[in-house]
Each structure stands twice: as C-alpha cells, then as structure tokens.
C-alpha positions as CSV (number, residue, x, y, z in Angstrom):
1,M,109.2,76.4,95.8
2,I,110.8,78.5,93.3
3,K,113.6,76.8,91.0
4,T,116.8,79.0,91.2
5,V,118.1,79.6,87.8
6,E,121.4,81.0,86.4
7,L,121.7,84.0,84.1
8,D,124.5,85.4,82.2
9,E,125.0,89.0,82.4
10,R,123.0,90.2,79.2
11,K,119.7,88.4,80.9
12,K,120.1,90.1,84.1
13,W,120.3,93.4,82.7
14,I,117.1,92.7,80.6
15,L,115.3,91.2,83.5
16,E,116.2,94.2,85.4
17,A,115.1,96.6,82.9
18,I,111.8,94.8,82.5
19,V,111.2,94.8,86.5
20,R,112.1,98.1,86.6
21,D,110.2,99.6,83.9
22,Y,107.0,97.4,84.9
23,L,107.6,98.6,88.6
24,H,107.1,102.0,87.5
25,T,104.5,102.2,84.4
26,A,102.5,99.2,85.2
27,E,102.3,98.6,81.6
28,P,104.0,95.2,79.8
29,V,107.4,96.0,78.8
30,G,108.6,95.4,75.0
31,S,111.7,95.0,73.2
32,R,111.9,98.5,71.7
33,T,111.3,100.0,75.2
34,I,114.2,98.0,76.5
35,W,116.4,98.9,73.5
36,R,115.3,102.7,73.5
37,D,115.6,103.3,77.2
38,Y,118.0,101.0,78.7
39,M,120.2,99.1,76.1
40,P,120.7,101.0,72.8
41,E,123.9,99.0,72.2
42,L,121.6,96.1,71.7
43,S,119.1,95.7,68.5
44,P,115.4,95.1,69.3
45,A,116.1,91.3,67.6
46,S,118.8,90.6,70.1
47,I,116.6,91.7,73.1
48,R,113.6,89.7,71.7
49,N,115.7,86.6,71.6
50,E,116.9,87.2,75.4
51,M,113.2,87.7,76.5
52,A,112.3,84.5,74.8
53,D,114.8,82.5,76.9
54,L,113.8,84.3,80.2
55,E,110.2,83.7,79.3
56,A,111.1,79.9,78.9
57,L,113.0,80.0,82.4
58,G,109.5,81.2,83.4
59,L,110.9,84.6,84.5
60,I,108.9,86.6,82.7
61,V,105.4,86.0,80.9
62,Q,103.4,87.7,77.8
63,P,99.7,88.7,79.3
64,H,97.1,88.2,76.9
65,T,98.0,89.5,73.3
66,S,100.4,92.2,74.5
67,A,103.6,92.5,72.6
68,G,105.5,93.2,76.0
69,R,106.0,91.1,78.8
70,I,106.0,91.4,82.8
71,P,107.6,89.8,85.6
72,T,106.4,86.5,87.1
73,D,107.0,85.6,90.8
74,A,110.1,83.8,90.0
75,G,111.1,86.9,88.1
76,Y,110.4,89.3,90.8
77,R,112.2,86.8,93.3
78,Y,115.3,86.3,91.4
79,Y,115.4,90.1,90.9
80,I,114.9,90.6,95.1
81,D,117.6,88.0,95.7
82,Q,120.2,88.7,92.9
83,L,119.5,92.2,91.3
84,M,118.0,94.6,93.8
85,K,120.4,97.1,95.4
86,A,120.2,98.5,99.0
87,R,118.1,101.9,98.8
88,I,119.0,104.9,101.1
89,L,115.7,106.7,102.3
90,T,115.1,110.1,100.5
91,A,115.3,113.2,102.4
92,K,111.7,113.8,102.1
93,E,110.9,109.7,103.4
94,Q,113.2,110.2,106.5
95,E,111.6,113.4,107.0
96,T,108.1,112.0,107.3
97,I,109.5,109.6,109.3
98,N,111.2,111.9,112.1
99,E,108.0,114.1,112.0
100,G,105.8,110.9,112.7
101,F,108.0,110.1,115.8
102,R,108.5,113.4,117.0
103,T,105.4,113.4,119.5
104,V,105.2,109.8,120.1
105,R,105.0,109.0,123.5
106,Q,106.6,105.7,125.2
107,D,103.3,103.9,125.1
108,V,103.0,100.9,123.1
109,E,99.6,101.6,121.5
110,D,100.6,105.2,121.0
111,A,103.8,104.1,119.0
112,L,101.9,101.5,116.8
113,H,99.3,103.8,115.9
114,Q,101.7,106.5,114.8
115,T,104.1,103.8,113.0
116,L,100.9,103.0,111.1
117,R,100.1,106.2,110.3
118,T,103.6,107.0,108.9
119,L,103.7,104.0,106.8
120,S,100.5,104.6,105.3
121,Q,101.7,108.1,104.4
122,L,104.8,106.7,102.8
123,V,103.4,103.5,100.7
124,E,100.2,103.0,98.6
125,Y,99.5,99.6,99.9
126,A,97.5,98.4,102.8
127,S,99.8,98.7,106.2
128,V,99.6,96.6,109.1
129,V,101.2,96.8,112.6
130,A,100.8,94.5,115.4
131,T,102.4,93.4,118.8
132,L,102.2,90.1,119.6
133,N,103.7,89.7,123.2
134,N,101.3,90.0,126.2
135,R,97.8,91.0,124.4
136,T,97.6,90.6,120.8
137,R,96.9,93.9,118.9
138,V,96.7,94.0,115.4
139,Y,95.9,97.5,113.4
140,S,95.6,98.3,109.8
141,T,95.0,101.2,107.6
142,G,96.0,102.2,103.8
143,F,92.9,100.7,101.6
144,S,92.4,104.3,100.2
145,Q,96.0,103.9,99.2
146,M,95.6,100.8,98.0
147,L,92.9,101.8,95.6
148,K,95.5,104.0,93.4
149,Q,97.1,100.7,92.2
150,P,95.8,99.5,88.8
151,E,95.9,95.8,90.2
152,F,92.8,96.7,92.4
153,S,90.5,98.2,90.0
154,D,88.9,94.6,90.2
155,L,86.1,95.9,93.4
156,T,85.6,92.3,93.9
157,F,89.2,91.3,94.4
158,T,89.8,94.7,96.4
159,R,87.0,94.0,98.8
160,H,88.4,90.5,99.3
161,I,91.9,91.9,100.2
162,M,90.1,94.5,102.6
163,E,88.4,91.9,104.4
164,V,91.3,89.7,104.8
165,V,93.5,92.6,106.4
166,E,90.6,93.3,109.0
167,Q,90.7,89.9,110.1
168,E,93.0,90.2,113.2
169,D,93.5,86.9,114.1
170,L,94.7,86.0,110.2
171,M,96.8,88.9,110.3
172,A,98.5,88.1,113.6
173,E,99.3,84.8,112.4
174,M,100.7,86.2,109.7
175,V,102.9,88.8,111.5
176,R,103.8,85.6,113.7
177,E,105.0,83.4,110.8
178,Y,106.7,86.1,108.5
179,T,108.6,88.0,111.2
180,T,110.6,85.0,112.8
181,E,113.8,86.0,111.5
182,K,115.5,89.3,111.8
183,G,115.4,91.5,108.7
184,I,112.6,92.0,106.0
185,T,110.7,88.7,104.9
186,I,109.0,89.0,101.6
187,R,106.6,86.8,100.0
188,I,105.7,87.0,96.5
189,G,102.3,85.8,95.2
190,G,102.1,82.1,95.3
191,E,104.8,82.0,97.7
192,N,102.7,83.0,100.6
193,S,101.8,80.5,103.1
194,F,98.2,82.0,103.3
195,K,95.9,81.1,100.5
196,E,94.1,84.4,101.3
197,V,97.1,86.9,99.7
198,K,98.4,84.2,97.2
199,H,97.8,86.9,94.4
200,C,99.6,89.5,96.6
201,S,102.8,90.2,97.8
202,V,103.4,90.5,101.7
203,M,106.4,92.4,103.0
204,M,107.1,92.3,107.1
205,S,109.8,93.4,109.3
206,S,110.0,92.7,113.0
207,Y,110.6,95.0,116.0
208,D,111.9,94.2,119.5
209,M,111.1,95.2,123.2
210,G,114.4,94.6,124.9
211,D,115.9,91.5,123.6
212,E,112.7,89.8,122.4
213,A,110.8,90.1,119.2
214,A,107.4,91.9,120.1
215,G,105.7,92.1,116.9
216,G,105.7,93.2,113.4
217,I,105.0,95.9,110.8
218,G,104.1,95.2,107.1
219,V,102.3,95.8,103.7
220,I,100.0,93.9,101.6
221,G,100.0,94.8,98.0
222,P,100.1,93.9,94.3
223,T,103.1,91.7,93.2
224,R,104.3,94.9,91.3
225,M,105.3,96.4,94.3
226,S,108.3,98.9,94.8
227,Y,110.3,96.2,96.9
228,G,113.5,98.3,97.3
229,R,111.6,101.1,98.6
230,V,109.5,99.5,100.9
231,A,112.3,97.3,102.2
232,S,114.0,100.6,103.6
233,I,111.2,102.0,104.9
234,L,110.1,98.8,106.9
235,E,113.6,98.5,108.2
236,S,113.7,102.4,109.1
237,L,110.4,102.2,111.0
238,S,111.4,99.0,112.6
239,R,114.6,100.2,114.1
240,R,112.7,103.7,115.3
241,L,110.5,101.0,117.4
242,D,113.3,99.2,118.8
243,T,114.9,102.6,120.1
244,L,111.7,103.7,121.4
245,F,111.0,100.5,123.5
246,D,114.7,100.1,124.3
247,E,114.6,103.5,126.0
248,E,111.5,102.7,127.5
C-alpha cells in the first residue's frame, strides 16, 4: 500500500511538471528543464532542493547516473489522486469513437470487436475488452502499438506482456477484479494484484447490460502512461456500450 504524503504547493507544482514532462518525452527531467519550461520564477538551485525532498519522500527517483528524475509508482499515484485534471475528449478522438460505433449492430460480439478496434486506434497500449456474464469472452489487440513505447524495447519483456494478454483466463480474472466499482480503476506497477503485470500500469472501466455490470474494457501499458487521456477514452467507450446494450 502506497503511503499518502502531504505536499506544499511548490512541491505539487514541481511533481506535476516532472510527471507531465516525462509522460511527453520519456526522458528523465532535470531542474533546468523545469526552470526553463515550467517555473522560470524559481532558480534551478531552489528546484533541485525541492526535487531532493520529493526523492526523499519516494515520489521521484534518479535512474542510473542521469541528472534528471522520473516519477515512481507512488509519484504517479499522487499525481492521479491529487493533481490530475479531468480531460475532455478532443474533436478528433470524439469523431474516431463516433465513426467506430456508427455501424455497430446491437450484437454483443460485434460491439466488443468494434470497441476494441476503436480503442486500439486511440491508444498506444495493449487493449482488452471482455464480457463476463453468461459466456466469458476476452478479446485483445494493440501489440504493434505497444511496441512504439520505448519501455518495450526489451523484446523479452515485451514478449512476456504479449503472452500475458493472450491468456484469456488471466485477463478475465483481471477484468473481473478491476471492474467491481463504477468509474475507472487504475493500478500502477506494484499496486497490481497480478504478478504478471507488476511492471506495467493497468486501467479498466466497466460497462453494463441493463442494471448489471457485464464486463470491462481496459489497457495495459508502461507506468509512463497518459492516464488522463486514457481515462477519458475508457469512460466514453464504456458509456457508449451502456447505451447500446440498454437500447437492445
């Protein structure tokens, strides 16, 4: 369990800057980058002092001998719970979803396939969709997209993740556990209950058929994940499935 910490406003700003910059560049973030791009009102020395405190709190870490820092699992958790803002879908994302559902039949299998296809168009992570009522069905895709992430340059690790996603029983169990509540479930690295994905982040959202939760959709990717963007996409797709199955 990751311990909750209290941060003053300056530390919050610096942690948010590190997370945002690292999500975008995949490169460790140094004090001069924060000073130049985010907080010119502070000196690099002041930023370094604050970064040292954040590191002592376990929210950021210095990888190898790099001068920069990257978020830890705890740093991402703090960012998600305390700093991340709700994100509205872009016009392009909304159009991709609209187009994906334009020809969907009111058929469970067709709807799940189209949802998976749409999700894989929108995110660069492994995508999973499952139905758990009556007959369990699990579909996955997005492996070629996942390979675009620098974290998956290790082909042995990537092959392991691909094999994990292809295990239907494991994926069904993961969807079942991570979609027990309304809203988006986010498990970061070591927070995962499943040892097979302890070096990844998993995001899941449930969808309903009538008044009952019927299954879930989600993504598996590196801990350096665009959490706000993925959350808004999963929420939109889940609600589209809700509406589709309600009409049925």
